[in-house]
LUMLORO-292238 format. One line per field, with one value per residue (C-alpha): residue in one letter; z, x, y. Coordinates in Angstrom, 3 decimals. Layout:
BEGIN
code: [A; ...]
pz: [Z; ...]
px: [X; ...]
py: [Y; ...]
//
This chain:
BEGIN
code: [M; K; Q; A; L; R; L; L; I; I; D; D; S; P; D; D; I; E; L; V; R; S; S; L; S; S; Q; G; Y; R; V; E; S; T; A; V; D; T; P; M; A; M; R; A; A; L; N; R; Q; E; W; D; L; I; T; C; D; H; A; M; P; G; F; N; A; P; A; A; L; A; I; A; K; E; L; C; P; D; V; P; F; I; I; V; S; G; E; I; D; L; N; L; A; V; D; L; I; K; S; G; A; R; D; Y; V; Q; K; N; E; M; M; R; L; G; P; V; S; E; R; E; L; R; E; A; R; A; A; R; E; H; K; L; A; E; E; K; L; R; E; T; Q; E; L; F; Q; A; I; V; E; N; V; G; D; L; V; A; V; L; D; T; E; G; R; R; I; Y; N; S; P; S; Y; K; P; L; F; R; E; Q; D; I; R; P; G; S; L; S; F; T; E; I; H; S; E; D; R; E; R; I; K; E; I; F; D; K; T; V; A; T; G; V; G; E; R; A; E; F; R; F; V; L; K; D; G; S; I; R; Q; M; E; S; E; G; R; V; I; K; G; A; D; G; K; V; S; R; V; V; V; V; S; R; D; I; T; K; L; K; R; Q; Q; A; E; L; W; E; M; A; A; T; D; F; L; T; G; L; P; N; R; R; Y; F; L; A; Q; L; E; Q; E; M; A; R; V; H; R; I; D; R; H; C; A; S; V; L; M; I; D; A; D; H; F; K; Q; V; N; D; T; Y; G; H; A; V; G; D; S; I; L; I; H; L; A; V; V; M; R; N; E; L; R; K; I; D; A; A; G; R; L; G; G; E; E; F; A; I; I; L; P; G; A; D; I; S; A; A; K; I; F; A; E; R; L; R; K; K; V; A; G; T; P; A; A; H; E; E; R; V; I; S; L; T; V; S; I; G; V; A; A; M; N; G; S; D; K; N; G; D; A; A; L; V; R; A; D; R; A; L; Y; R; A; K; E; H; G; R; N; R; V; E; I; E; V]
pz: [0.000; -1.001; 1.726; 1.821; 1.394; 2.239; -0.089; -0.314; -3.631; -3.909; -7.634; -10.320; -13.267; -13.919; -15.777; -12.914; -10.347; -12.252; -12.558; -8.752; -8.245; -10.832; -9.561; -6.036; -7.237; -9.231; -5.988; -4.474; -2.639; -2.753; -3.204; -1.727; -2.855; -2.947; -5.017; -4.050; -5.435; -3.050; 0.603; 1.524; -0.095; 1.577; 5.018; 4.442; 3.412; 6.429; 8.826; 7.238; 7.785; 8.597; 5.862; 5.542; 2.979; 1.280; -2.125; -3.437; -6.663; -5.950; -7.839; -8.819; -9.656; -6.312; -4.259; -3.789; -1.819; 0.977; 1.708; 1.603; 3.872; 6.407; 6.478; 6.830; 9.734; 11.414; 10.994; 10.576; 11.438; 11.655; 8.138; 5.631; 3.076; -0.236; -3.044; -6.478; -9.206; -12.507; -12.580; -9.142; -7.930; -5.633; -3.052; -2.955; -2.482; 0.356; 2.008; 1.803; 3.347; 6.041; 6.721; 7.182; 3.788; 3.978; 0.402; -3.162; -6.330; -9.814; -12.271; -14.592; -11.720; -10.625; -10.038; -6.830; -5.462; -4.337; -2.383; -0.940; 0.180; 1.704; 3.632; 4.979; 5.925; 7.899; 9.550; 10.450; 12.057; 13.997; 15.117; 16.429; 18.399; 19.687; 20.783; 22.744; 24.477; 25.332; 26.793; 28.996; 30.184; 30.855; 32.945; 34.972; 35.376; 36.611; 39.113; 40.344; 40.645; 42.701; 45.123; 45.331; 46.086; 49.119; 50.684; 52.404; 51.889; 53.607; 55.573; 56.949; 58.755; 58.153; 59.314; 56.807; 56.532; 55.637; 59.049; 60.261; 62.966; 62.408; 60.266; 59.753; 60.868; 57.214; 57.068; 59.589; 57.477; 54.644; 56.166; 58.836; 62.153; 62.164; 58.729; 59.755; 63.394; 64.377; 63.499; 60.617; 57.141; 54.981; 51.805; 52.917; 51.603; 48.203; 45.322; 44.825; 41.228; 42.345; 45.657; 44.524; 42.325; 45.171; 47.556; 45.109; 44.901; 48.704; 49.059; 46.464; 48.386; 51.582; 49.769; 47.884; 50.190; 47.213; 47.026; 43.815; 42.860; 42.123; 41.168; 42.432; 43.692; 47.277; 48.226; 50.865; 53.697; 51.722; 48.810; 46.554; 44.734; 44.673; 42.355; 44.457; 43.939; 46.611; 47.190; 49.911; 51.787; 53.945; 57.485; 58.420; 61.876; 63.504; 61.713; 58.331; 57.557; 56.591; 59.667; 58.610; 55.399; 55.304; 52.595; 51.433; 49.390; 47.621; 45.963; 42.195; 41.221; 40.002; 38.268; 36.435; 35.403; 34.152; 32.221; 30.599; 29.648; 28.225; 26.171; 24.926; 24.003; 22.092; 20.183; 19.498; 16.892; 18.889; 16.668; 15.873; 18.769; 16.322; 16.482; 14.882; 11.963; 14.123; 16.174; 13.156; 11.277; 14.309; 14.221; 10.490; 11.098; 13.803; 11.365; 8.668; 11.131; 11.596; 7.816; 7.667; 10.707; 10.319; 7.310; 5.240; 7.418; 5.243; 5.865; 3.864; 4.243; 3.097; 2.331; 2.642; 1.552; 2.059; -1.361; -2.052; 1.526; 0.602; -0.962; 2.303; 4.265; 1.801; 1.711; 5.334; 7.295; 9.262; 12.167; 9.805; 8.220; 11.641; 12.276; 8.969; 9.986; 13.414; 11.747; 9.295; 12.151; 13.975; 10.857; 10.360; 13.998; 13.764; 10.770; 12.279; 13.950; 17.272; 15.557; 12.932; 13.375; 11.963; 12.063; 10.789; 8.675; 8.328; 6.889; 5.413; 4.902; 6.989; 6.859; 8.101; 8.730; 8.232; 9.776; 8.252; 5.220; 1.728; -1.124; -1.977; 1.589; 1.944; -1.200; 0.101; 3.379; 1.513; -0.633; 2.460; 4.167; 1.072; 0.865; 4.616; 4.432; 1.376; 3.098; 6.416; 6.050; 8.619; 10.813; 12.063; 13.968; 11.495; 8.422; 6.953; 4.645; 2.338; 2.235; 0.048; 0.233; -2.208; -1.046; -2.187; -1.128; -1.112; 0.241; 2.642; 0.915; 2.487; -0.086; 1.186; 2.930; 5.416; 5.958; 4.071; 0.814; 1.148; 2.163; -0.977; -3.136; -1.343; -1.894; -5.619; -5.726; -3.849; -6.423; -9.210; -7.347; -7.201; -10.853; -11.995; -10.438; -6.643; -4.418; -5.543; -4.497; -6.383; -5.533; -6.156; -5.394]
px: [0.000; 1.375; 2.320; 0.085; 1.920; 0.184; 2.026; 1.746; 3.148; 4.010; 4.194; 2.297; 3.080; 0.557; 3.231; 5.718; 3.029; 2.252; 5.988; 6.366; 3.288; 4.315; 7.909; 6.771; 4.014; 6.608; 8.557; 5.675; 3.785; 0.027; 0.215; -2.564; -1.581; -2.709; -0.995; -0.874; 0.987; 0.255; 1.087; -2.610; -3.364; -0.331; -1.375; -4.909; -3.610; -1.287; -4.060; -6.549; -4.661; -1.347; 1.189; 4.010; 6.104; 6.310; 7.921; 8.441; 9.533; 12.153; 10.415; 6.801; 4.987; 4.434; 5.813; 9.150; 10.901; 12.323; 8.850; 7.273; 9.994; 9.325; 5.622; 6.455; 8.834; 6.091; 3.217; 4.806; 8.526; 8.838; 7.534; 10.380; 10.640; 12.340; 13.139; 12.204; 13.277; 15.019; 18.338; 19.054; 22.031; 24.220; 24.523; 20.729; 20.374; 22.912; 21.139; 17.788; 19.252; 20.899; 17.487; 15.760; 15.088; 16.102; 17.380; 16.972; 16.316; 16.723; 13.965; 16.433; 17.321; 13.809; 14.983; 16.533; 13.200; 12.022; 15.175; 15.526; 11.873; 12.167; 15.273; 13.625; 10.403; 12.435; 14.392; 11.167; 9.748; 12.974; 12.933; 9.378; 10.354; 13.460; 11.374; 9.019; 12.009; 13.409; 10.076; 9.912; 13.475; 12.728; 9.689; 11.878; 14.463; 11.858; 10.498; 14.011; 14.826; 11.692; 12.762; 16.367; 15.230; 13.254; 15.265; 18.641; 19.374; 22.442; 21.579; 24.243; 23.919; 26.957; 28.132; 29.007; 32.590; 31.397; 32.194; 29.888; 27.310; 25.141; 25.181; 22.291; 22.918; 23.127; 26.650; 28.159; 28.343; 30.027; 32.723; 35.391; 34.339; 37.127; 36.061; 32.483; 32.783; 31.292; 33.659; 35.315; 35.253; 32.565; 34.665; 37.200; 35.247; 34.620; 36.772; 39.786; 38.810; 35.370; 36.287; 37.094; 34.007; 31.716; 33.432; 32.685; 29.020; 28.800; 30.344; 27.920; 24.987; 26.152; 26.674; 23.365; 21.134; 20.077; 21.059; 21.691; 21.823; 25.230; 26.659; 30.004; 31.807; 32.188; 35.199; 34.024; 36.088; 36.691; 38.112; 35.109; 33.551; 29.886; 28.164; 26.166; 23.642; 23.341; 21.298; 21.724; 19.073; 20.069; 18.926; 19.030; 19.517; 17.529; 19.761; 18.695; 22.149; 22.847; 23.947; 23.526; 23.304; 21.348; 22.761; 20.768; 22.792; 21.554; 23.447; 22.829; 25.476; 22.909; 20.927; 24.051; 24.809; 21.256; 21.506; 24.702; 22.907; 20.026; 22.455; 24.182; 20.826; 19.876; 23.190; 23.370; 21.705; 19.615; 20.462; 24.176; 25.448; 27.109; 26.459; 23.117; 22.548; 22.160; 25.314; 27.367; 26.442; 27.536; 30.910; 31.118; 30.673; 33.360; 35.797; 34.816; 35.612; 39.108; 39.602; 38.657; 40.735; 43.961; 46.187; 46.818; 44.548; 42.862; 39.972; 37.680; 34.218; 32.863; 29.266; 28.686; 25.633; 24.968; 24.355; 21.048; 19.914; 16.229; 16.658; 18.159; 15.190; 12.687; 14.407; 15.382; 13.289; 14.028; 15.696; 18.408; 18.579; 19.198; 21.961; 23.569; 23.595; 25.058; 27.716; 28.590; 28.936; 31.333; 33.481; 33.664; 34.605; 37.439; 38.918; 38.798; 41.584; 40.857; 40.486; 38.019; 34.259; 31.536; 27.773; 24.569; 22.685; 19.575; 18.512; 21.529; 23.494; 26.570; 29.231; 32.800; 34.930; 38.690; 40.564; 43.997; 43.266; 43.458; 41.440; 44.162; 44.483; 40.704; 40.340; 42.929; 40.999; 37.705; 39.092; 40.441; 37.063; 35.213; 37.428; 37.111; 33.308; 33.261; 35.603; 33.736; 30.332; 27.661; 26.325; 22.749; 21.788; 22.706; 22.880; 26.050; 25.279; 27.787; 27.701; 29.201; 29.135; 29.364; 31.379; 31.516; 34.533; 34.919; 37.541; 36.462; 37.637; 38.436; 36.136; 33.147; 30.542; 29.895; 30.306; 27.120; 28.773; 31.356; 28.636; 26.643; 29.711; 30.312; 26.651; 26.998; 30.086; 28.153; 25.372; 27.916; 29.325; 25.816; 25.182; 28.428; 27.742; 28.045; 30.818; 33.108; 34.570; 34.043; 35.564; 34.594; 37.067]
py: [0.000; 3.396; 5.847; 8.930; 12.233; 15.506; 17.868; 21.657; 22.934; 26.625; 27.304; 29.212; 26.925; 24.098; 22.133; 22.422; 21.563; 18.391; 17.652; 17.735; 15.547; 12.967; 12.846; 11.985; 9.643; 7.709; 7.224; 5.280; 8.026; 8.505; 12.257; 14.390; 17.871; 21.470; 24.163; 27.858; 30.858; 33.757; 34.469; 34.621; 31.272; 29.688; 30.921; 29.643; 26.215; 25.952; 26.986; 24.595; 21.319; 19.685; 18.953; 16.423; 18.306; 21.708; 22.281; 25.795; 27.485; 30.153; 33.001; 33.749; 36.977; 38.705; 35.800; 34.045; 31.306; 33.541; 34.937; 31.476; 30.094; 32.866; 31.927; 28.227; 28.929; 30.954; 28.490; 25.036; 25.144; 21.343; 20.611; 20.011; 22.848; 21.978; 24.424; 23.009; 25.382; 25.900; 27.692; 29.160; 31.170; 29.059; 31.848; 32.196; 28.439; 28.494; 31.444; 29.631; 26.473; 28.602; 30.175; 26.835; 25.228; 21.575; 21.177; 22.388; 20.372; 21.766; 20.923; 19.217; 16.851; 15.856; 12.285; 13.678; 14.912; 11.480; 10.509; 14.027; 14.023; 10.553; 11.621; 14.763; 12.963; 10.407; 13.204; 15.029; 11.876; 11.357; 15.005; 14.640; 11.533; 13.330; 16.311; 14.055; 12.442; 15.890; 16.974; 13.879; 14.441; 18.114; 17.168; 14.819; 17.588; 20.074; 17.551; 16.786; 20.491; 21.102; 18.357; 19.592; 23.137; 22.034; 19.211; 19.367; 23.057; 24.525; 27.664; 30.019; 33.353; 35.582; 38.988; 41.693; 40.397; 36.898; 35.359; 32.616; 33.282; 30.212; 27.059; 24.660; 21.038; 19.991; 21.497; 19.079; 15.894; 17.777; 19.997; 19.842; 21.333; 23.947; 25.219; 25.965; 26.994; 30.396; 33.220; 31.349; 32.875; 31.327; 31.457; 28.827; 25.827; 27.420; 26.177; 28.447; 29.231; 30.471; 32.109; 35.657; 35.867; 34.757; 37.197; 40.031; 38.984; 38.865; 42.341; 43.692; 42.180; 43.902; 47.219; 47.282; 45.256; 43.143; 39.488; 37.608; 33.971; 32.471; 29.099; 27.821; 24.725; 23.545; 21.390; 18.905; 17.455; 14.241; 16.265; 15.772; 18.707; 19.670; 22.110; 24.556; 27.309; 30.005; 33.106; 35.728; 37.715; 40.669; 41.475; 45.163; 46.638; 49.451; 51.974; 50.589; 49.227; 45.605; 43.670; 40.049; 38.025; 34.767; 32.495; 29.485; 26.990; 23.900; 21.065; 21.124; 18.548; 16.029; 18.745; 19.932; 16.359; 15.986; 19.251; 17.965; 14.750; 16.780; 18.859; 15.699; 14.209; 17.355; 17.242; 13.490; 11.310; 8.844; 5.838; 6.074; 8.163; 10.574; 14.314; 15.106; 17.480; 20.585; 20.021; 18.912; 22.093; 24.116; 22.300; 23.006; 26.742; 26.663; 25.064; 27.578; 30.373; 28.881; 28.788; 32.477; 33.451; 31.463; 32.093; 28.944; 26.815; 24.224; 21.855; 19.621; 18.183; 14.810; 13.839; 10.091; 8.113; 4.393; 2.839; 1.073; 1.669; 1.742; -1.691; -2.977; -1.612; -3.053; -6.461; -7.012; -4.522; -1.361; -3.195; -4.432; -0.975; 0.550; -2.005; -1.012; 2.666; 1.842; -0.323; 2.454; 4.954; 2.597; 2.123; 5.896; 6.541; 4.037; 5.867; 9.365; 11.298; 12.983; 16.362; 15.105; 15.365; 13.126; 13.537; 11.994; 14.508; 12.356; 9.021; 7.256; 10.485; 11.244; 13.944; 14.338; 17.437; 16.986; 19.948; 20.523; 18.343; 19.813; 18.305; 15.751; 14.495; 14.436; 12.327; 9.844; 9.612; 9.195; 6.365; 4.633; 4.952; 3.725; 0.623; 0.022; 0.089; -2.191; -4.632; -4.689; -6.391; -5.630; -8.431; -8.588; -11.723; -14.508; -12.273; -10.797; -7.877; -6.223; -2.450; 0.250; 4.027; 6.896; 9.899; 13.515; 15.603; 19.383; 21.761; 24.512; 27.688; 31.030; 32.633; 30.630; 32.735; 29.932; 26.209; 25.392; 26.469; 23.684; 21.233; 22.080; 21.359; 18.063; 17.166; 17.855; 15.635; 12.942; 13.151; 12.582; 9.581; 8.126; 8.964; 7.328; 3.953; 4.310; 2.892; 5.690; 9.031; 12.286; 15.669; 19.282; 22.039]
//
């Protein structure tokens, strides 16, 4: 049974509208489409129902792709937006992708529309699942934070010099008696790297009468370190001057660990453990900044696609397909240097950044990786499945506006590798 595809086409040409429909229908989709060519009609269509995919011509009378993309980001930011157009300026295409378009397909390459759409639909489904997981983790974090804020707080009453007047009993298991006795300075147990900053915050609280929240590290009597969050409240004497500061501190070590796990989850592809598209693109921009900043610094980027992956899924099922992707990620990791970065861009597409590698070195690496993948079959239960990859290689040039420009060139090289028979490496300078 064909998969239903709710498709919104933004185009004013009946022939081109039919071309998009027929291209996706030929890929096995049961296309349920609506075509619009004005901002008002697009808004009405987006408000009327949900859509799986949006395709858009780059220029129409009174409407264009940047304006349509802005509306899509406003009303349906999670729906993949693909530019389908004739000749389009490369810089414009890069700017559109930078602004949120997922890809662009030229009308003389409509055979790409099906695979590109399938990739983006899979990525959109994965993103929705990832978002649900993040929301569940965030709910757990908020519940944990509420508990931490109300159980086991450390309460200290200090004079205006920071000397202790009173400590709550919760201090005793954590610190040596001589460090927390009345009259001792309260900054002693604070980590040396944080101590001066916390002292400045304390002095400011005394001077202004307004406390502020601060994070720092406590060094406990056993030498272990705890992440803490503290907030001071002043007590004023009859003369209106600050005489005491009540400091409430709570242990946020577990919360900080959980936040780090949440960040890692948000930056990691759930299946392969590689950086996901968003984090990889951030790494790409960092490397592009180094190319711009450092004279003679070179770098290259690779686009990698598992050959005949849809056939593997159709023949063996998605569980085997997932095993193939995990296997491919492991092979890539084993070939990388410490300074290299790999990521899964979506579906069966991966990318690698090679800092310090010119186009020649990058091609040598790509050939080595291609041969390694071809010579390392994937195992799933009792099956052994051979796998090959096609690789596109591009240098990151100082003239590039951003990292996406190099990625677009690598993607074009990858497309040529696919077109010329797969299991090969193509380069584009």
